[in-house]
N, C-alpha and C positions, 0 to 999 in steps of 0.2 A: 506493499498499499505506499510505503515511502515513494517509492519511484511514482507513482501516479500522482501521488498530490504535489511532488516536486515539479513534475512537467509542465512546460511552459503552456501547453494548451490542453488540461486534461480531459479524457473522454466524457462524453456526456453521460456515459453510466457503463457498468463495466461488472461483468457477472462471470466468476470465475467457476470452474469445476476441474480438481487437481491441476492439471498443467494445460488445461484449455481454456480461453475466455472468448466471451462473446460481447462486443465492444461496440458500442457507438461512438465514432468520432468525426468532427468537423472534417468533411472532404479535403480543404485545403492542408491540415495539420496533420492525415495518418501517417505520411511520410516522418515527419519529425518527430511523431510520439514514438514510433517503433526504432527511431534512431534513439532518442533519450532513453530506451528503456535498456539499449543493446549496450549503451554506454557504462551502465550501473556497475556491470561486474564483467569482466574477461572470462569468466568460465558461464555466462549465461546469455544464450543469444534468443531471440523471440524472432518468430517469421508472421505474417500475417496474410490471410486471403481477404480481397476484396469482394462485394458482392456483385453478383452478375445478374442483368435483368431483374434488378430489384431485389434479387434473392439470394442468400448465403444459408449452406448447409455448414449447421453446428453438431457433432455427436451423430445422434440417429434423427434429427430433424432438419427440415428445412422451412427457412423462414421467409417469408415474401412480404414486402411494403406494398401494400395496395393503395388504390389512387386517392381513397379517403385518410391516407395515414395509419388506417389499423394494421394488425399485422395478421397474415392466416400462416398457420402452422402445419405442417402435413410429417408424416412419416417418412425419413430419409435414408437408402438403401445406395450403397456403392454399387458401380457396374459390375462388379466382380462378386455381389451379394448373389448367392444361390438357393435360397430359401430351404435349407436342409436344416432339421431341427431333429432332437430327440425321436428316433423312430420307435412308433409304437409296439413293433414286434421285438425291440430289445428287451434284453433282459435286467429290466431297471423297474423299482417299484412302480405301480398305477401312480400313485400320488405326485412322482416324478414328472410324469406324462403328462399330469392333468394339471400340473403346475408352468408348463409350458405353454398350454394353451391359457392358462389364466392371465399369464404376465404378457403373450402378446396381447390378447383382447384389453386388458387394463391399461396396457400403453395406447392403444388406439383411443381409446373413450377418454383418457386424461388429458393427452397431448395434443390431439387435432383439434381444430378449431370449428373447422366447418361441416356442418353435418354432412354433406354429399359426400365430401373426402374422407369422414368418418367411414360411411357406409363402405365406399371402395375399398378402404384398407381392410375393413372385417370381413368382406368377400374373397381381397386378397390370400390374407391368413387362413380361412377357410380352404381355399383351394391348395395353398401350400401344406397345409397339414393333411388334408386328404392323400396327398402325394407321397406323404411319410408314414402311411398307413394309419392313421386316425379315423376311427370309423365315428359316424355322427353321432351317436350315443355319448361318445367320449367328450365330444366339442360342447355338445350341450350341455351334459354333467358338469362340465367346468365352466361356464357360461351361465350357469342359473343363478338368477338372485339367490343372494346367501338369507338364510332366515334369521330371523331380528336377534341380536346378541342381549343375552341377559346382562343384567347390570349386576355390578360385584357383590353387593349384600345376595341377590337372588342366585348368582352363580356359586359363592361360598354356602349357600345352604343345601343347593340341589347337590353339591358336589361333598359334601360332610359325609363322612365315612365311606366314601366309595372309592376314594382315589387309593390304591392299596400298594401304587409303588411303580415304578418304569424299567422297561426290559427293551435291551437292542440286541438285534440278533441280523445276521447275515442276510440278504434276500435272496430268497429262493422262489422262483416263478412259479406258480399256481400251487405253493405253499403258504409261502407269508401273509397274502391275502386273508386266509382262513385263520390262521393263527391271531391275525391282529382282531379278527372278531371276536374270537374266543376269549381273549385277554381283555378287549374294551367290556364285554360282559362282565366279567369278572373285577371290574375297575383296575384295569393293570391299563397303562400306557405303552404301547409298545413302537419302537422306532426300527424300521428296517435301512442297513446299510447297502449301496449298490456292491456287486459283486468287485469291482477294483478298488473300493473304497477299505471294504473288509480285507482284502488281500494286502493292501497298504499297511493297515493296522496291524497285520500278524506275522509282518515280515519285522 
């Protein structure tokens, strides 16, 4: 922040995620600001990308400044993106696979600003997941509205006397799902580790 405050022409705003920043600069001072930052420390060098056609990609988003000055945000994929996600037939817990679905749809729901862009993204996700073997029931299960959560007081009262412990076992396809239901019925929480995680833990 010291370098920003001491700049001859500071940015209008500056958003940072780890070592990536999304910055609005007055056009005439963009090169001066980058040069200023690069002179602060010989071991730290900044590069910058300018917007093109009023659009700029930042991480997995594409932001476009519209004619009225508002921002239109979409999901951005690099040209080399392959839409390859965790295959549904892989030897991994079902929760992990459903988590992939939830994550992609949650990103579309919370990041995209235009309703039509949002619907287009969800259609893109559905097609990509089906190519990775995801059946319709899995997509619907992962995207179904969540039931209303209990308040902390009600949760404590309902769980009183039912939480009997926690168990972690290696994931075994076709077995772990049944074991989880049995453990849950007895008030025992179960966590399945994927085969690679379990193997690393045992070595």
